[in-house]
C-alpha positions in Angstrom: 43.2 31.0 92.0 44.5 29.0 95.0 42.4 26.0 93.9 43.4 26.1 90.3 47.1 27.1 90.5 48.3 26.8 94.1 46.3 24.0 95.6 49.3 22.2 96.9 50.3 25.3 99.0 47.4 24.6 101.4 47.5 21.2 102.9 44.9 19.7 105.1 45.6 16.7 107.3 42.4 15.0 108.3 41.7 13.2 111.5 41.6 9.7 110.0 44.7 8.1 108.6 44.1 7.2 105.0 46.9 5.3 103.2 47.4 2.4 100.8 47.6 -0.5 103.4 50.0 -2.7 101.4 52.7 -0.1 100.9 55.5 0.2 103.4 56.2 3.3 105.5 59.3 4.0 103.4 57.5 3.6 100.1 54.6 5.8 101.2 56.9 8.7 102.3 59.3 8.2 99.3 56.5 8.6 96.8 55.2 11.8 98.5 58.7 13.3 98.4 59.3 12.4 94.8 56.0 14.0 93.7 56.9 17.3 95.5 60.6 17.6 94.8 61.3 21.0 93.3 62.7 21.4 89.8 66.5 21.3 88.9 66.5 25.1 88.8 66.0 25.0 92.6 67.9 21.7 93.3 70.8 20.4 91.2 70.8 17.0 93.0 67.2 16.0 93.2 67.9 12.4 93.9 70.2 13.2 96.8 67.6 15.6 98.2 65.0 12.9 98.1 67.1 10.4 100.0 68.2 12.9 102.6 64.7 14.3 103.1 63.4 10.7 103.5 66.0 9.8 106.1 65.3 13.1 108.0 61.5 12.4 108.1 62.0 8.8 109.3 64.4 10.0 112.1 62.3 13.0 113.1 59.1 11.1 113.6 60.6 7.9 115.0 59.7 5.7 112.0 63.1 4.2 111.3 62.4 1.0 113.1 59.1 0.4 111.1 60.3 1.9 107.8 60.0 -1.5 106.0 56.7 -2.5 107.6 53.5 -2.1 105.7 51.2 0.7 106.8 48.1 -1.6 107.2 44.6 -0.6 108.1 41.7 -1.9 110.2 41.7 -5.3 108.3 45.4 -5.7 107.5 48.1 -5.9 110.2 50.7 -3.2 109.8 52.3 -0.5 112.0 50.6 0.6 115.2 48.0 3.3 115.4 50.4 5.9 116.7 53.0 5.1 114.1 50.3 5.3 111.4 49.4 8.8 112.7 53.1 9.8 112.4 53.2 8.5 108.8 50.3 10.8 108.0 52.1 13.7 109.7 55.4 13.0 107.9 53.5 12.7 104.5 52.0 16.1 104.9 55.4 17.6 105.9 56.8 16.0 102.7 54.2 17.9 100.7 56.1 21.2 101.4 52.9 23.3 101.7 53.0 26.9 102.8 49.9 26.6 104.9 49.4 23.5 107.0 46.0 22.6 108.5 46.2 19.8 111.1 42.9 18.3 112.2 43.2 16.3 115.5 46.7 15.1 114.5 47.7 14.1 118.1 45.0 11.4 118.3 46.7 8.1 118.9 50.0 9.7 120.1 51.2 9.5 123.7 51.7 12.7 125.6 55.5 12.8 125.0 55.1 12.2 121.2 52.3 14.8 121.0 54.6 17.4 122.6 57.5 16.5 120.3 55.1 16.7 117.3 53.8 20.2 118.2 57.4 21.3 118.9 58.4 20.1 115.4 55.5 22.2 114.0 56.7 25.2 116.0 60.2 24.7 114.6 59.1 24.3 111.0 56.8 27.3 111.3 59.6 29.5 112.6 62.4 28.3 110.3 60.4 28.0 107.1 58.0 30.8 107.8 54.9 28.6 107.4 51.3 29.3 108.5 50.1 26.5 110.7 46.5 25.9 112.0 46.0 23.0 114.5 43.0 21.5 116.2 44.1 19.5 119.1 42.6 17.3 121.9 43.6 17.6 125.5 46.5 19.8 125.0 48.8 20.1 128.0 50.0 23.5 129.2 53.4 22.8 127.6 51.8 22.3 124.3 49.4 25.2 124.7 52.3 27.6 125.3 53.9 26.8 121.9 51.0 28.5 120.0 51.0 32.2 119.1 47.2 32.6 118.8 44.1 30.6 119.7 40.6 30.6 118.4 37.6 29.4 120.4 34.4 28.4 118.7 31.1 26.9 119.8 28.1 25.9 117.7 29.9 27.5 114.7 30.2 30.9 116.4 33.4 32.6 117.2 34.0 33.3 120.9 37.6 34.5 120.8 40.5 34.9 118.5 43.8 36.5 119.6 47.1 35.9 121.4 47.1 32.6 123.3 48.6 34.1 126.4 45.7 36.7 126.7 42.8 34.3 126.2 42.3 33.5 129.9 42.4 37.3 130.7 39.8 38.0 128.1 37.3 35.5 129.5 37.9 36.8 133.0 37.0 40.3 131.7 33.5 38.9 130.7 33.0 37.1 134.0 34.6 33.6 133.7 37.8 32.8 135.5 40.3 30.0 135.2 40.5 27.8 138.3 43.9 27.2 139.7 45.8 24.1 138.5 43.6 23.8 135.4 45.3 23.9 132.0 44.4 26.8 129.8 43.2 24.4 127.0 40.7 22.7 129.4 39.5 26.1 130.6 38.9 27.3 127.1 37.0 24.3 126.0 34.8 24.4 129.1 33.8 28.1 129.1 30.4 27.3 127.6 29.7 24.3 129.9 27.6 25.7 132.7 28.4 22.8 135.1 32.2 23.1 134.5 33.0 26.8 134.4 33.7 29.1 137.3 32.0 32.5 137.3 33.7 35.5 138.8 31.8 36.6 142.0 29.3 39.4 141.1 29.0 38.2 137.4 26.4 35.5 138.0 23.7 37.3 136.1 26.0 39.1 133.6 28.3 36.3 132.4 27.5 34.9 128.9 25.6 31.6 129.0 24.9 30.7 125.4 27.1 30.7 122.2 25.1 33.7 121.0 25.9 35.6 124.2 29.6 34.9 123.9 29.6 36.0 120.2 27.9 39.3 121.1 30.4 39.9 123.8 33.3 39.1 121.5 32.1 41.4 118.7 31.7 44.2 121.2 35.1 43.8 122.7 38.3 45.8 122.2 40.2 42.6 121.3 37.9 42.1 118.3 38.5 45.6 117.1 42.2 45.1 117.4 42.1 41.9 115.3 40.1 43.7 112.6 42.6 46.5 112.5 45.5 44.0 112.2 43.8 42.2 109.3 43.1 45.4 107.4 46.7 46.6 108.0 48.1 43.4 106.7 45.9 43.4 103.6 47.0 47.0 102.8 50.7 46.2 103.3 50.5 43.0 101.1 48.9 45.0 98.3 51.5 47.7 98.5 54.7 45.7 98.6 53.7 43.2 96.0 54.4 40.1 98.1 51.7 38.2 96.2 53.6 38.4 93.0 56.8 37.4 94.8 55.2 34.3 96.2 53.8 33.3 92.8 57.2 33.6 91.2 58.8 31.5 93.8 56.2 28.7 93.5 56.6 28.8 89.7 60.3 28.3 90.1 59.8 25.1 92.1 57.6 23.5 89.3 59.1 21.3 86.6 58.8 22.4 83.0 57.7 26.1 83.5 60.7 27.3 81.5 59.3 25.4 78.4 55.6 25.9 78.9 53.5 28.7 80.3 50.7 26.2 80.9 52.8 24.6 83.6 52.8 27.9 85.5 49.0 27.7 86.0 49.2 24.0 87.1 49.1 23.3 90.8 51.4 20.3 90.4 55.1 20.5 91.1 56.1 17.7 88.6 55.2 17.1 85.0 52.5 14.7 83.9 55.1 12.3 82.4 57.2 12.3 85.6 54.0 11.5 87.6 53.3 8.6 85.3 56.7 7.1 85.9 56.4 7.4 89.7 52.8 6.1 89.6 53.8 3.1 87.5 56.3 2.1 90.2 54.0 2.7 93.1 51.1 0.8 91.5 53.4 -2.1 90.9 54.5 -2.0 94.5 50.9 -2.0 95.6 50.1 -4.9 93.3 53.1 -6.9 94.4 52.4 -6.1 98.1 49.1 -8.0 97.7 50.6 -11.2 96.4 48.2 -13.5 98.2 45.3 -12.1 96.2 47.1 -12.5 92.9 48.1 -16.1 93.7 44.5 -16.8 94.6 43.4 -15.4 91.2 45.8 -17.7 89.4 44.6 -20.7 91.3 41.0 -19.7 90.9 41.3 -19.3 87.1 43.2 -22.5 86.7 40.6 -24.4 88.8 37.7 -23.1 86.7 39.6 -23.9 83.5 40.1 -27.5 84.6 36.5 -27.9 85.7 35.0 -26.4 82.5 37.6 -28.1 80.3 36.7 -31.5 81.7 33.0 -30.8 81.2 33.6 -30.0 77.5 36.4 -32.5 77.1 37.4 -33.0 73.4 34.4 -31.5 71.6 33.5 -33.4 68.4 34.1 -31.8 65.0 30.6 -32.6 64.0 27.3 -30.7 63.9 26.5 -32.1 67.3 29.2 -30.0 68.9 28.5 -26.7 67.0 26.2 -25.1 69.6 28.3 -26.5 72.5 31.5 -25.0 71.0 29.8 -21.6 70.9 28.8 -22.1 74.6 32.4 -22.8 75.5 33.6 -19.6 73.8 30.8 -17.7 75.5 31.9 -19.0 78.9 35.6 -18.2 78.3 34.8 -14.6 77.5 32.2 -14.2 80.2 34.3 -15.7 83.0 37.1 -13.3 82.5 34.7 -10.5 82.3 33.0 -11.4 85.5 36.3 -11.6 87.4 36.9 -8.0 86.2 34.1 -6.9 88.6 36.6 -7.0 91.4 37.7 -3.5 90.1 34.5 -1.9 91.5 35.3 -2.1 95.3 39.0 -1.3 94.6 38.0 1.9 92.7 35.9 3.1 95.6 38.0 2.0 98.6 41.1 3.8 97.2 39.2 6.9 96.4 39.9 8.6 99.7 43.7 8.3 99.2 43.4 9.7 95.7 41.4 12.7 97.0 44.0 13.4 99.7 46.9 13.2 97.2 45.0 15.4 94.8 44.5 18.0 97.5 48.2 17.8 98.2 48.8 18.4 94.4 51.0 15.3 94.2 49.7 14.0 90.9 47.0 14.1 88.3 44.3 11.5 89.1 44.2 10.9 85.3 47.9 9.8 85.5 46.9 7.3 88.2 44.2 5.9 86.0 46.7 5.3 83.1 49.2 3.8 85.5 46.6 1.4 86.8 45.7 0.3 83.3 49.3 -0.3 82.3 50.1 -2.3 85.5 47.1 -4.5 84.8 48.5 -5.7 81.5 51.4 -8.1 82.4 49.3 -9.8 85.2 46.3 -10.1 82.8 48.5 -11.6 80.1 49.8 -14.3 82.4 46.3 -14.9 83.8 44.7 -15.3 80.4 47.6 -17.6 79.2 47.1 -19.9 82.2 43.4 -20.1 81.7 43.7 -20.5 77.9 46.3 -23.2 77.9 44.2 -25.4 80.1 40.8 -24.8 78.6 41.8 -24.6 74.9 43.6 -27.9 74.6 41.4 -29.8 77.0 38.3 -29.0 74.9 39.9 -29.7 71.5 39.4 -26.3 69.9 41.2 -25.7 66.6 44.8 -26.8 67.3 46.8 -24.4 65.1 49.1 -21.8 66.4 47.2 -19.0 64.6 43.9 -20.0 66.1 45.3 -20.4 69.6 47.2 -17.1 69.9 44.3 -15.3 68.2 42.0 -16.8 70.9 44.4 -15.6 73.6 44.6 -12.1 72.1 40.8 -11.8 71.8 40.3 -12.9 75.4 43.0 -10.6 76.6 41.6 -7.5 74.9 38.1 -8.4 76.0 39.3 -8.7 79.6 41.1 -5.4 79.4 37.9 -3.7 78.0 35.6 -5.1 80.7 38.1 -4.3 83.4 38.2 -0.7 82.2 34.3 -0.7 82.0 33.9 -1.9 85.6 36.5 0.5 86.8 34.6 3.3 85.1 31.4 2.2 86.8 33.2 2.3 90.2 34.5 5.8 89.6 31.2 7.3 88.5 29.3 5.8 91.5 29.1 7.5 94.9 29.3 4.2 96.8 29.7 0.5 96.5 25.9 -0.3 96.6 25.1 1.9 93.6 28.2 0.7 91.7 27.2 -3.0 92.1 23.6 -2.2 91.2 24.6 -0.3 88.1 27.2 -2.9 87.0 24.7 -5.7 87.6 22.1 -4.1 85.3 24.7 -3.4 82.6 26.1 -6.9 82.8 22.6 -8.4 82.5 21.9 -6.6 79.3 25.4 -7.4 78.0 24.9 -11.1 78.5 21.3 -11.3 77.2 22.2 -9.3 74.1 25.6 -10.7 73.4 24.3 -12.6 70.3 24.6 -16.2 71.6 21.5 -16.8 73.8 19.4 -14.7 71.3 20.8 -14.3 67.8 20.8 -10.8 66.5 18.1 -11.5 63.9 15.8 -12.6 66.8 16.3 -9.5 69.0 13.5 -7.1 69.5 14.1 -3.9 67.6 13.7 -1.8 70.7 16.7 -3.5 72.3 18.9 -4.2 69.3 20.7 -0.9 69.7 22.2 -2.3 73.0 23.7 -5.1 70.9 25.6 -2.6 68.7 27.1 -0.8 71.7 27.9 -4.0 73.6 31.7 -4.6 73.8 31.0 -8.2 75.0 29.1 -8.8 71.7 32.0 -7.7 69.5 34.4 -9.9 71.5 32.1 -12.9 71.2 31.7 -12.4 67.5 35.5 -12.2 67.1 36.0 -15.4 69.1 33.3 -17.3 67.2 34.8 -16.2 63.8 38.3 -17.2 64.8 37.1 -20.7 65.8 34.6 -21.5 63.0 36.3 -19.8 60.0 38.1 -22.9 58.8 36.0 -25.5 60.6 34.2 -28.2 58.7 31.5 -29.8 60.8 30.6 -33.4 59.7 26.9 -34.1 59.6 26.1 -37.7 60.7 23.3 -39.8 62.2 20.1 -38.1 63.1 21.3 -34.7 61.8 20.8 -35.8 58.2 17.2 -35.7 56.9 15.3 -37.4 55.5 16.8 -40.5 57.2 16.0 -44.2 57.4 15.8 -47.0 54.9 15.9 -45.9 51.3 17.6 -42.6 52.0 21.2 -43.6 51.6 22.0 -41.1 48.7 23.5 -37.9 50.1 22.3 -36.0 47.1 18.8 -36.3 48.4 19.6 -35.3 52.0 20.4 -32.1 53.9 21.9 -31.4 57.3 19.6 -29.9 60.0 22.2 -27.4 61.1 21.9 -23.8 60.0 24.2 -23.0 57.1 23.8 -26.5 55.5 23.7 -27.0 51.8 21.7 -29.8 50.1 23.8 -32.7 49.0 26.7 -31.8 51.3 27.6 -34.2 54.3 29.1 -31.3 56.2 28.5 -27.7 57.2 31.1 -25.0 56.8 31.7 -23.1 60.0 31.6 -19.7 58.3 28.2 -20.6 56.7 26.9 -21.7 60.1 27.8 -18.4 61.6 26.4 -16.4 58.7 23.0 -18.1 58.6 22.6 -18.8 62.3 24.0 -15.7 64.0 24.7 -13.2 61.2 28.4 -13.3 62.2 30.7 -12.9 59.2 34.3 -14.1 59.2 35.5 -11.2 57.1 34.4 -8.9 59.9 36.6 -10.7 62.5 39.3 -8.1 62.8 36.8 -5.2 62.5 35.2 -6.7 65.7 38.6 -6.9 67.3 39.3 -3.2 66.5 35.8 -2.3 67.9 36.8 -3.9 71.3 40.0 -1.9 71.2 38.1 1.3 70.6 35.7 0.6 73.5 38.7 0.0 75.7 40.4 3.3 74.7 37.1 5.1 75.3 36.6 3.6 78.7 40.2 4.4 79.7 39.8 8.0 78.5 36.5 8.3 80.4 38.1 7.0 83.6 40.9 9.5 83.3 38.3 12.4 82.8 36.1 11.2 85.7 39.0 10.8 88.1 40.4 14.2 87.1 37.3 16.3 87.3 34.6 14.5 89.4 34.8 14.2 93.2 32.1 12.8 95.5 33.4 14.7 98.5 35.1 13.6 101.7 33.2 12.2 104.6 33.2 14.1 107.9 34.6 12.3 110.9 33.2 12.4 114.4 33.8 10.4 117.6 31.0 9.4 119.8 31.7 8.0 123.3 28.9 6.2 125.1 29.0 5.7 128.8 28.3 2.1 129.8 26.2 1.4 132.9 28.4 -0.1 135.6 26.9 -3.3 137.0 26.7 -3.7 140.7 28.7 -6.9 141.3 30.8 -8.1 144.2 34.5 -8.4 143.8 36.3 -11.6 144.9 40.0 -11.4 145.3 42.7 -13.0 147.4 42.5 -10.2 149.9 38.7 -10.3 150.4 38.0 -14.0 150.0 38.6 -14.5 153.7 35.9 -12.0 154.7 33.4 -13.1 152.2 30.2 -15.0 153.2 29.9 -18.7 152.9 27.7 -18.3 149.8 30.3 -16.1 148.1 33.1 -18.5 149.0 31.1 -21.4 147.5 30.4 -19.4 144.3 34.1 -18.4 143.9 35.5 -21.9 144.6 33.0 -24.0 142.7 34.2 -23.1 139.3 33.9 -25.9 136.6 37.1 -27.1 134.9 35.8 -25.7 131.6 35.7 -22.2 133.1 33.3 -20.0 135.1 29.6 -19.9 134.2 27.8 -16.8 133.1 26.3 -16.3 136.6 29.7 -16.5 138.2 31.0 -14.0 135.6 28.3 -11.5 136.4 29.0 -11.9 140.1 32.6 -10.7 139.4 35.6 -12.0 137.5 39.3 -11.7 138.0 41.1 -11.9 134.7 44.7 -12.9 134.9 47.4 -13.5 132.3 50.9 -14.9 132.7 54.0 -15.1 130.5 52.2 -13.9 127.3 54.6 -14.3 124.3 53.5 -13.3 120.8 55.6 -13.9 117.8 54.7 -13.0 114.2 56.4 -14.0 110.9 58.3 -11.2 109.1 60.5 -11.1 106.1 63.7 -13.0 106.9 62.4 -14.7 110.1 60.3 -13.9 113.1 59.7 -10.9 115.4 58.6 -11.1 119.0 56.1 -8.4 119.8 55.2 -9.5 123.4 57.8 -11.0 125.7 56.7 -12.6 129.0 53.9 -10.1 129.8 51.9 -10.9 133.0 49.2 -9.1 134.9 45.7 -9.3 136.4 42.5 -7.2 136.5 40.2 -7.3 139.6 36.4 -6.6 139.4 35.3 -3.1 140.1 38.7 -1.6 139.2 40.1 0.3 136.2 43.6 -0.5 134.9 45.6 1.8 132.6 47.8 0.3 129.9 50.5 2.8 129.2 53.5 3.0 126.9 54.9 5.0 124.0 53.6 4.8 120.5 54.4 1.4 119.0 55.2 -0.2 122.4 52.7 -3.0 121.9 49.6 -1.8 123.7 47.1 -2.7 121.0 48.9 -6.0 120.3 48.5 -7.0 124.0 44.8 -6.1 124.0 44.3 -8.1 120.8 46.1 -11.0 122.3 44.1 -10.9 125.6 40.8 -10.7 123.7 41.7 -13.7 121.5 41.6 -11.7 118.3 44.9 -12.7 116.8 44.7 -14.8 113.7 48.3 -15.0 112.7 51.6 -15.7 114.5 52.2 -17.8 117.6 50.5 -16.8 121.0 51.8 -18.5 124.1 51.0 -18.1 127.8 48.1 -18.6 130.3 44.9 -16.5 130.3 42.6 -17.4 133.2 39.2 -16.2 134.5 38.9 -16.7 138.3 41.8 -19.2 138.0 40.1 -21.4 135.4 40.4 -21.6 131.6 38.4 -19.2 129.5 34.9 -20.5 128.7 33.6 -20.7 125.1 31.5 -17.6 125.8 34.6 -15.5 126.5 34.2 -13.4 123.3 30.5 -12.8 123.9 31.0 -11.5 127.4 34.1 -9.4 126.5 33.7 -5.9 125.2 36.6 -4.6 123.1 36.6 -1.1 121.6 39.3 -0.9 118.9 41.5 2.0 118.2 40.1 2.3 114.7 36.4 3.1 114.2 34.9 0.3 112.0 31.1 0.6 111.5 28.5 0.1 108.8 28.5 3.5 107.2 24.9 3.2 106.1 23.4 2.5 109.5 22.3 5.2 111.9 23.7 5.3 115.5 20.4 4.0 116.9 20.3 1.1 114.4 23.9 0.1 115.2 23.3 0.1 118.9 20.0 -1.8 118.6 21.6 -4.4 116.4 24.5 -4.9 118.9 22.1 -5.1 121.9 19.9 -7.7 120.1 23.0 -9.9 119.3 25.0 -9.4 122.5 22.4 -9.7 125.2 20.9 -13.2 126.0 17.5 -14.4 124.9 16.2 -14.2 128.5 16.2 -10.4 128.3 13.0 -9.1 126.8 13.2 -7.2 123.5 11.6 -4.1 125.0 14.3 -4.1 127.8 17.1 -4.3 125.2 15.6 -1.4 123.2 15.1 0.6 126.4 18.7 0.1 127.4 19.8 1.5 124.0 17.7 4.6 124.4 19.4 5.4 127.8 
């Protein structure tokens, strides 16, 4: 019942931050609020509520300063990692769920922001009477004290569940005590670690050691019996006072349209399908417009290919010599726009995680999203086809009448719409990109081979001809050919007239070699050429057009059904930290250079102008930076992210880079590791007082805040690949692999 009718009342915030990267923070939160705004029976001023709620969220989570910055991701620069985490938190708060589940939501937040975040959860839980479940890393004692209850699990087994302030006392009762000055959260996470925990004297042999031992101790404890009695009492009370019906009625009141339709009461969505469509139209347009660089590239790309192909087929002759070439040009025009539609495959798969999250929040029907994407495609596709057609059509000398030209544009446009929907469908029915590309490649191969141009329908093998009849590309090609050849009269001259030569000047005794020719005629009608050569009939031109429309409607409906009812599941997330072996190197600093040996002094001082050698780097490198300024272009001017930052790192030491969320920590690390590709970076960065060598990136290890890996490679394969590429050729292959296994 919860999944079908009250899905949005249970919200899960996953550890990874998944958003549309080209949307701004304001647009992301505004859309979430709009989709979850209660009906007018609950709120008279829905628009005012949306604006006030948005401003409250931006202020509460410190997002006002970056509200008009795009969210970004691992490949697109946007807000910082901590700010992106706060966007995820604010988005779930906007969902208005009764039960909130937060999975590692403090990752990426500084200690102060993490405490403020948990305090906000405490306040919303108390004021709105919500149920909140949180998994949290490295909770301070101040954070721990905000929780009512705590659950401890190990290897999937329950070790304790009860009041948070009684957890330490329970574990002491079974022989494990909390050391002084250790936080309760660290104590609870370490009770099963034999090398970390402290056993009460006299309990060395009786204290639980494994997860099974802890589970048996818990099931036999008085605390477990108390929890069971509380659960049974609550279930009995809920059934007696009818609170379940009360909650159902309240949720129904928040939904739009329940006073007109009983079906809406069983829907998990707060807003109606039509309202979702209007919001999704606007959001998809904002996503589309936010990626303007890609759209501009597509226009330039289409225009460039139209110019290239148009000059290759420049001014085709209206003779039989240009008949087959004219068909090839039409085939290319249709195929080119169909191939560009393959870009929908990765877009369908990469955006899937965001759709699944929003579906879990009960924000909108995925079917409404599919329709919105289809509608948003139309204006861009019209302009794209017009640019391509205006160049190609008039450069090649196709039939220059308004009717022929606009019909050509219409057929190309509908064909492009149909193939875009087809590839989007392939992307949505495929579990990953590899399978999607394989499936689309096989389908496209048969579509091209059996389109009716390379192999006319009458020459096709009967076993494969059925593919021709269900091929939308074939119907589009037939319509284009009929449009071009229906009024065309191809003059037959030269070698195309047989018999030829001396004594054969009378046309009544000659015939043209082109299919569709009639004896005694010095020309071939285009419609006859199509009928005899390809079995294309001009009278079926608009029937073929309607067939493409029907295919498009079918694909759009199939996409809506697949997105609404089929899910490929969400990926589990885990973090693996590998300890790197610390090399034994000598440190050379200003303080120790005076006491160093002559050999060390010589090594430190004899640094080439181009920078230290690899041997000198292995011996110890002091990395210094001075007056680092970093400025990036923003809307309306520039923004300085780093302002005169200076510092140094000595060999054999660890340096902590600290600051609040959004302070510029990741920006500084990116700048120091030479990873910035946009903006202006100024200042000095030296290694042992000399400029950085060319091998700087190879000898520098940089672990990003976001985990970006090949999802199809195992952990061992990833590490072996890195070791093979990062370590020099002088290191034997066996030693590299041995290092990985350690």
